[in-house]
Every structure is written in C-alpha cells, then in structure tokens.
N, C-alpha and C positions, 0 to 999 in steps of 0.2 A: 663972022671973021671972028670975031672976040670969044665968040660962044667953042668955035671952036678948039680957040688958045686956048682954055680952060678944058677944056676936055680932053687937052693932049697934056697940059703941066698934072692935068689931075696920076694921067694913065701913069707919068715917067714918077708922080709922087707913090703909086704900091707900086709899082718895080721896082727898083729900084729901096725901096724902108727893107731893113733888118727885117723879118725871119725871126717871128716868136718862136723859144725852142721851149720841144715839151715842161723842159725840168720847171719853167719861169710862171708855169700854170700855180694860182693857187692852195689848187685840193690836190696837187703831185709835189712828194719830196722823196730828193735822194738818199741810196744808202748806202755806203760802200760795203759792200759783201766781207768777211771776214770768216777764217777758221776757229772753234772756237769747240767745246764740250757743251754738250747739250745733254742735259737734265728731266732727261721729263716729269712733272708732278702730275697732281690733281690737285686742283683748289676746290673748297669744298664750305659753302655755312652751316654752322648747325646751333645747338644749343646743347648748353655744361648741363649733367648727370653725374647724380653721383653712383663713384660703382661702387656704391657698396647701401644699400634702401630701403628701412623697415615699415614695410608694408601697411596701412590704420584700411584693415578690409572690417566691410561688410557683412557679419555670420550672421546674420536674420536668416532665417528658411521662406523665399516665396511659398505661398498656397498652388496647392493646384491649379493647373491653368493659364498660372499670372507666373508673370518675373517678375515683379514686384513686390519687393520682401516689407515693404513699410516707407513714411514719408521720417525729414526729418521735425526734429519739438526744433533744434534748438544747434545754435555753431557757437561754442566755448569759446573757439578758441579764432586770429584771426589769421587767415594766410603769409607765410615767412616768422609767425612767434615764437620764442623762446617757449619750449618746454620742457620738467622733469616727469621724472619717469612715475608714473600715476596719475600723472593732470590730466581734469578731462579735458576731451575734446569737441566730443558731439555727441548729444542726446539725443538718440530716436524715437518716435514714437510708440508708447507700449504698451497704452489705454487694451489696440482690442488679444493684445496677444497676454494681457493680467484676464478678459474674460474669459478670457476660452484657459486659462487654468484654471477661473472656479468652473466652471464643466465639467473638465477632468473630473480636477480631485471630487467632485460625485461618484465617477463613473471608476474611479480608485480605487475609493472607500468602498462600490458595487461589489467591486471584483474579488478587495480580498475577503470581503464579507464569504462568500461562494468557494473562494478559495479555502479560507479557515470550517464550514462545512461541510467542505472535502474533506477535507482533510482528518474531521470526522468520521464521516462515511466511510473514509479507508479504513481506520483504525478498528471498527464496530464490524465492519463488515470481514476486514481482517480475525477477529474475537471470531467467530458465528461457523467461520471456515471449520475453525483448531478447533473448535466442537463439535460440529455437524463431520469430521472427520477422524475422533477419537471416538467417536461414541461410533462410524462405519466400521471403525478398527479390531475395539472389541465383540460390534457383532459376530466378528467371522470370527477374533479366536475364539467365544464358546460357541462358537459351528463346528468347531478345529476339534471345542474341550469333550462336546455330544458325542460325536461325531469318535471320537477316542473310548469316551466313557463308555457307550453300545459297542465296541466292536472287540474289546481290551475290560471291560466287566459286565455293563446289562446280560449278554450274551449268552457269553459265555457261565457266565451263573444262575441263568434261566438255563440253559440246556445242564446243566449239569442238575438240576431239581429234576427235571424234569424225567433224564438220564433212574437219579437214583431213585426216581417216584418207578422208574419200568421195572429194576433191579427188583422193589417188596412187589411189583406185583407180578415177577417172574415167580417169585420165591414164593409168595402165597399158592400162588399158583401149584407148586411143585408139591405144599405140603395137602395142595387140596387135593392134590391126584391120587399123592402116596398117602393120604383117609379113604378116601373108598375102599380102593384095594382093602384096605382092615377094615372102611366096617363089612364087604363083600362076608368080610370069613368069622367077620361077631358077629352077624346075624346069620352066617349057615350057623352058627354055634348057640345062636338063638341068646346068646348076650346083649343083640339088639334087635329094637323092631328095625321092619321097612319105613315105618317114616321117621324115623332119626337117619337111617342110611339119606334117603328120599334131600330128607332138609341142607346135611352135606352135603349132594350131588347139586344140589342147587349154591349152597355158599360156590364149591370147583367154578359152576355154571356162570356164577358172577364175578370170584376173583380172574375166571377170561374174562370175562366184557372187561374190568380197567385194567386188565394187562393192555384190552387189545384197544381204549381209551387211549391211557398212557403212550402208547407205541405212533399214539394217530396227530397226540400232544405236537411230541419231538418230529415229526417226519413235514406235521403243518409249522411248525418253530424253523427249522430247516432250509426247509422248500419255500417257503410264503413269507411265514411273518417278519424270518431276520436279510432276507434281502430286499423285502416290501423297506421295511427301519430301515439298511443302510442306507438304500436308496435317499428316499426324502430327507436324511441327515445331510446323503452329500448333497444333494439338489441346494438345502438349505444350505450348506458350506457357500458352495458354488455364486447362488447369490449373495451371498455378505460379501463375498469376495470381488460380486462384479459391484455392487453396491458401495464399496467402496472403491474400486477403481473411479462408480462413477463420482460420487463424493468430492474426495482429489479433486477428482476433474473440473467441479464447479466447481467447488472452490477456489482451484488457481484462475476461469473462468475466471469469477464476480471474480479474485484479488487484483486480476491484469485490467479487467473494468474502472473497478476502483481506482487503481491505483491511475489508471491513465485521465479518468473522471476528476482527482488531484490534478498529476501534472498541464492537463489542459488549463485548468481553473488557476492556476497555480503563474503557469508562464503568460496568462488573460491579464493576471496580475500584477506584474512584473509589468509587460509590454505596458500596461497602464502605467503605470508606475515612472515604466521611462519615457512616452509621453508630455510627466508631469516635471521630470526632472526638466526634460529637451524644453517644455517651458521654459523652468524656472530661467536654463541656460540663456535662452534668449534673451528675456528677460532683461537679462544681467547684459548681454552682449550689445543691447540697447542703451549702451550708456559706456561709451566706450571710453579708455584712458590711451593716455600712450606710452607707448612698450620701451621706450626707451630715452635720457633725454637727447636736448638735440632744436633745429629747423623743424618747422611744420612747407610745408608745402603741399598745397590744395592739389590731388593728382592729376593730370592732360594725361588725356590718351596719346596712345602715340601718333596717329592717324590728325588728329586732331590738332597736334605743335608740327604739323606740315603740314599744318590747311587742308588735309586730306578727312573723307572718313566722316558721319554724321559727330557730332559735339555728343559730347558725354553729357547727362545730370550736372546743372550748376551746385555744384554744394551749398547750399543753403534754403533759413526754414521755410517750411513746407513742400520744397522738390520733394521728386520719386526718390527711391533705392532701389535697387536691382540685388540679387545672393548676388555674396561673392564681386558686386564694387570696391571696384578698390576709389578710395572718399581723401584718404590723404597719405604724404609716404613724409619719413624722419630720416636723412637723410646722413650720409659720414660726410662730412665735406672735409673730412682730410687728404678721402683720393678723386679724384670725381674725371673722368672720361664728357667728352663731345660725341656729339649723337650727330649722324650727319648723314647725306642720303650719294652713292656713288653711283653713278649710272649705270646703265649696263656691259656699255662698254667699253670699258676702263678696270667694271670687276675681273676677269681671269688678271689682270696689271696690279693687282691689291692683295698682298698677303696678308695673315693676323698673323700673333702669336702662332708658334707651330709648338704642342707639349705630347705628351705622350702618358696617355690616364689608362681607364679602367679599360673601355670600352675597344682602343688600342693594345691591351694587351693582347685582353680575348681573340678579338680579331687575328691576332701574330701569333699566339699559339694553335689556334687552331689551323694558321697558312701549316704549319709550321708539323704539330701533327700528323702527318697524309694516314696513317692505318688505323680503324673503326677502333679497335680496340683501345687502344692510347689515346683516341680522342672522346672515348668514352671515360675513362679512367679521368678522364682531367676535364670532361664537363661533370661529368661529377665530383667530383670535388671540386672543382669552383663554384657551382650552386653552395652547399656544404662549407662555402669558407664565404657564402657572397656577402656574412652581414658583417663580418668583422674586415671586408676591406672599402669600404664604405667609408670610412677616414681615407681612403689611398690620396693624393694627394698629387694633383696632374705634373709632371715631369714636361718643364719649359727646355726645351730644343731645342727653339730656334726661336726669339723676339722677333716680332714684325714690323715691316715698314715703315723706319723711320719719319716723321712730322711732326711742322712747328706748325705750332699754334697764337693767334695772333684774336686777343676778346677786342669787344668792341669799348667796352666800359674801358679798359685802360689799350688806346689802341698803337702807345711805343713799347708798349712789355712782347715778346718773343720769348716763346714758351715752350722747350723741347716738351717729345712727346712721340705715341709710335704705336701704328695699328697693335689692338687689341683681337678684336674679332671682326669677322666678317659671313652676314648673313651668305645658308644657301642660297637663302627662296627672298623673290621682288616685296619687295616694302610694296603696303597696299597702298596705292594713289585717289585719291579725286578726282573729280568730273570733269575737269582742268586740264588735268593730265592722265589724264588714261593709257593714250599709248606712248607714254614712256614710261620704262621701266629701269628703274632703282632699286644698290640695291642698304640695308640699312650697316651700318657701320661705324662700331667702336674707335672708339684714336683715346685714348688713354694721357692721360699729363706727366711726365715724369720729373717736375721739380715747381720748388714752390714760387708763385704770386711775391710776388718783394716792395719792402715801398723807398724813398729818397734815407729811410733810416736805418733800413734790412731787415725792417718785421716786417715776419709771413704776411700778407694782403690776403683773407680767408674768399675761398668764392662762392659763388652761390651757382641753387641751376635757375635752368634758364637763360642763364646769361646769352644771349645772342655772341659768337666766334666763327673767326675763317680759318678755317685749317688747313695747310701747306702738304698734303702723301708727298713726299720721293716715293717712286718707285724705281724695278733695278732696271731696270728700258732706260740705258742712252747711247750718245751718238763722241764717240774719244775723236779732236782732233779733225770735223767735221766743215763742210760748210752749210752756212746760217743766216739765215736773213730771215725780215719777221714775217709776219703769212699776214701782215697791208702788202706786203710786195708778189702778192701770190692769189694769179687771180684764172678763170677757169674751170671747166669742170672735172668729173672724175671722166665722165662720156666722154668728151668734145676734147681732153686731155689739160693741163696745168703750165704754163705758161707767162712770163718777169718781161716789166719795160724795163729794159737793159739800157741803160746811156751810153752810145759809140762818137764816137768824135763826125761824126755822119745824123750824128739823130739817135729818136730813136728808135729803139730794135722789137721789135715784139717776137720775145725766144722761152719757145720749149722746154718746158725743166722737167726731170724725174723727183716728187720731193721723196721724202725718207718719212723718221720721227720727228713729231713735234710735241709740243707744250700748250700751253696756252699767247705762247710772245710769239714763238721762235720756230723755225721749220728745216732739219736737213736736206740739200739738196744735193741724190747724191748725182744729177748730169741735169747738164747745162749751164751751167757757171762758173767760175774762177774766182778765184781770191780778186782783192781789190777790184772788182770789178762794181760798179753801180746800177743798184732800179732802185726806180718811183714806187711811192707808196700809195698806195690809193685806197687802205680803207675797203675793199667791196675786197667779195669772197672768203671773206674767211670764213665760213661753215664749210666749202665745198673741200679746201684743205683739210677739216676736219675728220671725210669723208672722207678724201683718202686715205687719211691716218687712222681711221678704224680697222680699215679691209688692209694696210700696212703686216700691221704680225700674223696673220694666218697667211699675208702673203707669201710676204717679205723676210719673214721670223723675228727676233725684236732684239732692241742690245742689250748687248753682256754686261754684267758685272753688280757687283752691289748696289749700299746706297753713297750718293756720291764724297768726296773729301776736299775736292775741290774743281775749279772747271764754274763754270757761268749752269745756272738756270736760267736757260731760253735765249744762250748765245752773247751773253756779255753785255744782256741788259740788263740795269739799278735796281734796288726798292725790288717789293714782297711781290709777289705773283696777284694780280688787280681782276679774276674774274675768274670766273669753271672753266675746270677739269677740260677738256679737249683732247677724243679720241685723237690717237697717232699711234 
C-alpha cells in the first residue's frame, strides 16, 4: 500500500513538473535577429617584409655536376645587426679557388707564349709571301720582255740580216753571170785562157750555192726558228703567269692559315685570361660586404616561413652554400609589407593594385592595330625603343582593397593598408597542407606606427601580424545571424533553431554572403526573431558561401564606409576568413 502510494506521488510530480525550455540549456544561447550591413572580410596571419630589399647573394660558381659552390668560413655579423655600406658580412671559403687560380695562371702563361709565337710566325709568313709573290711577278714581267724583245727586236734584226745577205749573194751571182759572158768573149779573142774562164765559172757556181744557202737560212728562220722561239717564249710567259697566280694563292692560303693559328692562339689566351679573371672575381666574391646601410636579416625562404618546403642551409660556419643562394637581406624599413596567404576560395575576391604598365601598353596597342602592316610598323618601333622604355614606370589606375593590420607586438595598434599584389599561381605548400591551395598576397602598410609620444616606431621584418582584407562584397540592410546559429549542410540543407512561444522550432533557411562571424539569411527568418547559437556546423555554412559567389552572384559596392563587419559585432575579426 505504501509502495503504491509512493509510485503515484512520483508520477504526479513528473507530470506536473514545469517543462525545461530548450533555451535554458547551458550550451544554447539565444540571439535576436537584426538587420545590418554585412561586409565580407578575410582575416589571415602573416609576417612583415620590407617592400624594397637588397639581397646578399652568393656569386661564387658551383663546379660541374654539383650545386654547392663553397662553404662558409666565417659569419662576421649577427642576424639583426646594423651595418654600413662596405662592412664585411660573410667570408666564404676560398682556399680551393686560390689553388685553382695558381694552376690557371700556369695555363694562361703557356697560352700567352704560344700566342706570341703565333704572332711572330704570322709576320714571318707574311714577309716570305710578299717576297715570293714579288719574285713571281718579276718573272712574269721578264717573260713578257723576252717575248716582246724577240718579236720586236731579235727576230726583225735577224731576218733583216739574212735578207741583206740574200741581196749580196744575188748581186754576186749576177756579177759572175755577167763575167761568164765576158769570159766567153775574151776567150774567143784569146785574151783569156780557158782555165781562167773555168775558174770564174766555178766562182759563179759558188755564188749560186751561197745564194741558195742564204735563202735556205731565211726560209728556216721564217718557217721554223722564229715560230719555235715564239712558242717557247710565249710558253715561258704563260708558265710565269701561272706560277705568279699559284704563288698568290699559296701566299693567301699560308697567310690565312697563319692568321687563323694566330687568332686561335690569341682566343685561347684570352679565354685562359678570362678564367683567371673569373677566379680572381670569385675569390673577391668570397668576402661579401654590405651593399647599403641598414639592418641585416638572415634570409628565410618563402616556404620555410610558412612551415612548408625544405629548410634552406643554415647561415653558420662550415655550412655549404649554393651558387646564387640568397644569404642575407638588407631591407628598407621605411616601407613595409605583410606577406599573407589567401585561400583559393577567396582568391577571386581579393584584388591588388591595378596599374598600366609597359606590357599592358603593348597588348592594348596590338589589339587596336588590326591592320597587319600597321602592327608590323608598331612592333618595329616598339622593339627599337625598348631600351628607352625601360625606365617607364607603371601608372596606378586603381588601388587595391582596403586592409587593416594588427601587429602582434603592438596589439592595441591598428594600421591602415591595402592589398598591393596577389600572385596568379598558387604558393608552395608542405606535406601536411598539400590538399590546400593558397595564394601569396602582399599587403602594404600605408601609415607609420607611432608610440604615445608621437614618434615613429620602426617595424622589423619577420614580425607577425593579423591582416583583415575588406572585399567589395557586401549585403546592405540584410538579415544577419551569427555563424554559430546555422546548422545542417549544403547537401541536406541549412536550418536554425528558432525560439517561438510554443517552444523550439527547426526552420530551414537559405544563407547568402558570410564572413568569419556573421551570415546573411535570404529566406527563412524575420527581424527580431530569436535563434539559438550552438557553436556547431560553422564549416558547413562556409562551404555554402564558397559556392554562393558562383551560383547566385556576389554583393556589389566598394570598400565599406559604414555599417558593421559581421552584422554589428564589435571588436576586430578573430579567426581565419571563411568563404562566403
């Protein structure tokens, strides 16, 4: 009986106990829906860099088949030291280069001696060629003189002499013929004897033989001796001319050969001399000095700064150094940038400075000149004047997006800035974040940081900072709720827990733009309604926002001049930017 009464009383207590409201749970917080302006912003962390740097680079060349140039003998300054132009920074090991230089000087001196010998050989060859060509030329001239002498002198003279003798012989013969008639008459009158007449007749026969002989000499001269001699002299002239041409060709060939040998030996000497000069320069490059006054910062690669990629060689004694490796930087501390990385989902919303540079001028001119001849004239003029256009400074057409920078070392100071550049290609990532694509974004700090006395504070490279970039996407007079109030997913749909007089209602919503704290509700909620914050499903609404821009468009307008970032929430954004 007592037990039954206790059960009845317990049931009555449970039945009439006041129901616990969903809003009374400790992890559920009510929020009143409001209308406000939502500005889509991106908050990322990064490190400070100088806008202008003088890099200290290893100019020592690496050997064949290796990327290592040398090692560090001594680091003469500490990271963060102030230096002046010409101060010694790093001394690289030059012992191997000094030994190479000694051996190279021996090779150079040998090449120099060979070059000098080749010069002397060329001069001797040139002189000998001139003498041989001149001798061959004289031989041609002598052959021409001999031919002309015989043709115009010896032959006419010899022919005239023989012809004169022919005339004398003919005259003698005529005399003896007349004497024969006289002898016959004298013998008939007994004035001369027969023997005397016979003797005169023999003399007449002798005169006939003499005339015949002289005429034969003239015939032999004209038909045989003169043509043969002419042929011999003409042949000698042809041979002399041929020998002259041969000497000229041989002389030119010897000259070219000697000249080529001389030039080759000279080039070899110059090459060996350049190697000596290069080694001298590399030895000088082993002692690295400061190119300008400023603060020394040991170089850290982009990948290492963001925790990705392989670490670069440490700047310390004994460490290897690669050819072209950046060792240090001397930054210009008057102009600073923040190097941050923006997620690929937000890349299209971030815009840097828009400038009109030489490349844009060239592309625009080519587009305007559709005529092929006009384009050819433009290309020719552009290429000819390219050197003069090197100093052409880009014209800023439109500044990048507005940004705010909060440096960790000065958390109460907010500096104004703007996006200067956004890379077109993704930045390198490490193994742990290989599935995340980010883009390097350089944000310029546009105002000086001052202390309480109004004096400028010098910022240092490497300082950490949070950067908030305000995009051009915004929603004016929009229904806004915190991200913690949104539940669900893009596949199953988003919903909120709405407080009503009857209790908690699960209501579907259509989210719009969002930032790292607030989200726009386009359908499903009204102003002054109350929703419950759960702290769950924040990543899902970010996924919805990432597709919002491609499927439903983006908010219009420029950087905000009023309103609130995140639906009226106070304080700076705290967290990474979410796609919206």
